[in-house]
C-alpha positions in Angstrom: -2.2 -12.4 -13.0 -5.8 -11.3 -13.2 -7.3 -7.8 -13.5 -10.8 -6.5 -12.8 -11.9 -3.0 -13.6 -14.3 -3.0 -10.7 -14.6 -5.3 -7.8 -17.0 -5.3 -4.9 -15.7 -5.5 -1.3 -16.1 -9.3 -1.1 -14.2 -9.9 -4.3 -11.5 -7.4 -3.3 -11.0 -9.1 0.1 -10.7 -12.5 -1.7 -8.2 -11.1 -4.1 -6.0 -9.7 -1.2 -6.2 -13.1 0.6 -5.1 -14.9 -2.5 -2.2 -12.6 -3.4 1.4 -12.8 -2.3 2.2 -9.2 -2.9 0.5 -6.0 -4.1 2.2 -4.6 -7.1 1.0 -1.0 -7.5 2.9 0.8 -10.2 0.7 3.9 -10.2 1.9 6.9 -12.2 -0.4 9.3 -10.3 -2.0 8.6 -6.9 -3.9 10.9 -4.6 -3.8 8.9 -1.4 -3.2 5.2 -1.8 -6.1 3.2 -0.3 -5.0 0.0 -2.1 -1.7 0.2 -0.2 -3.5 0.5 3.1 -5.9 -2.4 2.1 -2.9 -4.5 1.3 -1.2 -3.7 4.6 -4.4 -4.6 6.5 -4.5 -7.9 4.5 -1.0 -8.8 5.4 0.6 -8.2 2.0 4.0 -6.7 1.3 3.8 -3.8 -1.2 5.9 -2.9 -4.2 4.9 0.5 -5.6 6.0 3.7 -7.3 6.6 6.8 -5.3 3.7 8.6 -7.0 1.5 11.1 -5.2 1.0 10.2 -1.5 2.2 6.6 -1.8 5.6 7.2 -0.1 3.8 9.1 2.8 1.1 6.4 3.2 3.6 3.5 2.8 6.4 4.9 4.9 9.0 2.3 5.7 6.6 -0.5 4.9 6.9 -0.4 1.1 9.4 -1.2 -1.6 9.5 1.9 -3.8 10.4 1.6 -7.5 11.2 5.0 -9.0 10.5 5.6 -12.7 8.6 3.6 -15.3 11.0 0.8 -16.1 9.1 -2.5 -15.9 12.4 -4.4 -15.4 12.9 -2.5 -12.1 9.5 -3.7 -10.9 10.4 -7.3 -11.9 13.7 -7.0 -10.0 11.9 -5.7 -6.9 9.4 -8.5 -7.0 12.1 -11.1 -7.5 14.2 -9.7 -4.7 11.1 -9.8 -2.4 10.3 -13.3 -3.5 13.9 -14.4 -2.6 13.9 -12.8 0.9 11.4 -14.2 3.3 12.7 -12.1 6.2 12.2 -8.9 4.2 8.7 -10.0 3.2 7.8 -10.7 6.8 9.3 -7.4 8.0 7.3 -5.5 5.4 4.1 -7.3 6.4 4.7 -6.4 10.1 5.5 -2.8 9.3 2.5 -2.6 7.0 0.1 -3.9 9.5 1.4 -1.4 12.1 1.2 1.4 9.6 -2.4 0.4 8.6 -3.5 0.7 12.3 -2.4 4.3 12.3 -4.9 5.3 9.6 -8.2 5.2 11.3 -11.4 7.0 10.5 -11.5 8.3 14.1 -8.0 9.8 13.7 -9.0 11.3 10.3 -12.1 12.9 11.9 -10.0 14.3 14.8 -7.4 15.8 12.5 -10.0 17.2 10.2 -11.8 18.8 13.1 -8.5 20.3 14.3 -7.9 21.9 10.9 -11.4 23.4 11.1 -10.8 24.7 14.7 -7.6 26.4 13.6 -9.3 28.1 10.6 -12.2 29.4 12.7 
Protein backbone atom coordinates (compact mmCIF):
# COMPACT_ATOMS: atom_id res chain seq x y z
CA UNK A 1 0.00 0.00 0.00
CA UNK A 2 1.23 3.47 -0.87
CA UNK A 3 -0.14 6.86 0.05
CA UNK A 4 0.49 10.27 -1.51
CA UNK A 5 -0.92 13.50 -0.05
CA UNK A 6 -1.05 15.06 -3.52
CA UNK A 7 -0.79 13.47 -6.93
CA UNK A 8 -0.93 15.12 -10.32
CA UNK A 9 -3.27 13.69 -12.97
CA UNK A 10 -0.62 11.47 -14.56
CA UNK A 11 0.38 9.95 -11.23
CA UNK A 12 -3.26 9.45 -10.30
CA UNK A 13 -4.03 7.64 -13.57
CA UNK A 14 -1.00 5.40 -13.09
CA UNK A 15 -2.13 4.57 -9.57
CA UNK A 16 -5.63 3.64 -10.72
CA UNK A 17 -4.20 1.43 -13.50
CA UNK A 18 -1.92 -0.35 -11.01
CA UNK A 19 -4.64 -0.93 -8.40
CA UNK A 20 -6.95 -3.90 -7.99
CA UNK A 21 -9.60 -2.07 -5.98
CA UNK A 22 -10.28 1.38 -4.56
CA UNK A 23 -10.62 1.29 -0.78
CA UNK A 24 -12.21 4.59 0.19
CA UNK A 25 -13.15 4.56 3.90
CA UNK A 26 -14.07 8.23 4.03
CA UNK A 27 -15.76 9.43 7.21
CA UNK A 28 -17.08 12.54 5.48
CA UNK A 29 -17.45 13.07 1.77
CA UNK A 30 -19.18 15.78 -0.20
CA UNK A 31 -19.47 14.18 -3.63
CA UNK A 32 -17.08 11.32 -4.26
CA UNK A 33 -14.90 12.07 -7.29
CA UNK A 34 -12.40 9.32 -6.37
CA UNK A 35 -15.22 6.78 -6.71
CA UNK A 36 -16.09 8.03 -10.20
CA UNK A 37 -12.41 8.05 -11.17
CA UNK A 38 -12.10 4.46 -10.00
CA UNK A 39 -15.21 3.48 -11.96
CA UNK A 40 -13.83 5.10 -15.11
CA UNK A 41 -10.56 3.24 -14.54
CA UNK A 42 -12.29 -0.12 -14.26
CA UNK A 43 -11.86 -0.65 -10.53
CA UNK A 44 -14.31 -2.12 -8.06
CA UNK A 45 -14.89 0.13 -5.05
CA UNK A 46 -15.18 -0.61 -1.34
CA UNK A 47 -16.26 2.48 0.55
CA UNK A 48 -18.15 3.88 3.50
CA UNK A 49 -21.61 5.25 3.03
CA UNK A 50 -20.48 8.75 4.02
CA UNK A 51 -21.86 11.88 2.39
CA UNK A 52 -22.85 11.38 -1.21
CA UNK A 53 -20.91 8.13 -1.72
CA UNK A 54 -23.98 5.87 -1.74
CA UNK A 55 -25.71 8.16 -4.21
CA UNK A 56 -22.69 8.42 -6.50
CA UNK A 57 -21.83 4.72 -6.22
CA UNK A 58 -25.33 3.34 -6.49
CA UNK A 59 -25.33 -0.42 -6.97
CA UNK A 60 -21.71 -0.39 -8.17
CA UNK A 61 -20.04 -0.17 -4.75
CA UNK A 62 -19.52 -2.33 -1.71
CA UNK A 63 -20.57 -0.24 1.28
CA UNK A 64 -19.06 -0.84 4.70
CA UNK A 65 -21.02 0.89 7.43
CA UNK A 66 -19.24 2.11 10.52
CA UNK A 67 -15.59 2.53 11.36
CA UNK A 68 -14.50 -1.04 12.03
CA UNK A 69 -11.29 -1.80 10.08
CA UNK A 70 -12.07 -5.52 10.28
CA UNK A 71 -15.27 -4.92 8.28
CA UNK A 72 -13.24 -3.31 5.51
CA UNK A 73 -10.78 -6.21 5.53
CA UNK A 74 -13.68 -8.66 5.30
CA UNK A 75 -15.18 -6.74 2.35
CA UNK A 76 -11.83 -6.71 0.54
CA UNK A 77 -11.28 -10.43 1.17
CA UNK A 78 -14.77 -11.25 -0.04
CA UNK A 79 -14.23 -9.22 -3.19
CA UNK A 80 -10.83 -10.83 -3.72
CA UNK A 81 -12.39 -14.29 -3.53
CA UNK A 82 -15.26 -13.58 -5.93
CA UNK A 83 -14.14 -12.80 -9.49
CA UNK A 84 -17.73 -12.63 -10.75
CA UNK A 85 -18.68 -10.00 -8.16
CA UNK A 86 -15.58 -7.96 -9.03
CA UNK A 87 -16.41 -8.05 -12.74
CA UNK A 88 -20.05 -7.17 -12.09
CA UNK A 89 -19.01 -4.18 -9.97
CA UNK A 90 -16.55 -3.05 -12.65
CA UNK A 91 -19.27 -3.21 -15.34
CA UNK A 92 -21.79 -1.38 -13.16
CA UNK A 93 -19.15 1.19 -12.21
CA UNK A 94 -18.22 1.95 -15.80
CA UNK A 95 -21.89 2.36 -16.71
CA UNK A 96 -22.43 4.58 -13.68
CA UNK A 97 -19.40 6.75 -14.51
CA UNK A 98 -20.82 7.38 -17.99
CA UNK A 99 -23.91 8.97 -16.44
CA UNK A 100 -21.83 11.65 -14.68
CA UNK A 101 -20.82 13.98 -17.51
CA UNK A 102 -19.99 17.66 -17.43
CA UNK A 103 -22.63 18.19 -20.13
CA UNK A 104 -25.31 16.62 -17.95
CA UNK A 105 -24.10 18.62 -14.95
CA UNK A 106 -24.36 21.87 -16.94
CA UNK A 107 -27.85 20.99 -18.19
CA UNK A 108 -29.13 20.14 -14.72
CA UNK A 109 -27.56 23.25 -13.22
CA UNK A 110 -29.16 25.42 -15.92
CA UNK A 111 -32.51 23.77 -15.21
CA UNK A 112 -32.26 24.69 -11.53
CA UNK A 113 -31.49 28.30 -12.48
CA UNK A 114 -34.45 28.36 -14.92
CA UNK A 115 -36.80 27.16 -12.17
CA UNK A 116 -35.52 29.79 -9.76
CA UNK A 117 -35.95 32.68 -12.21
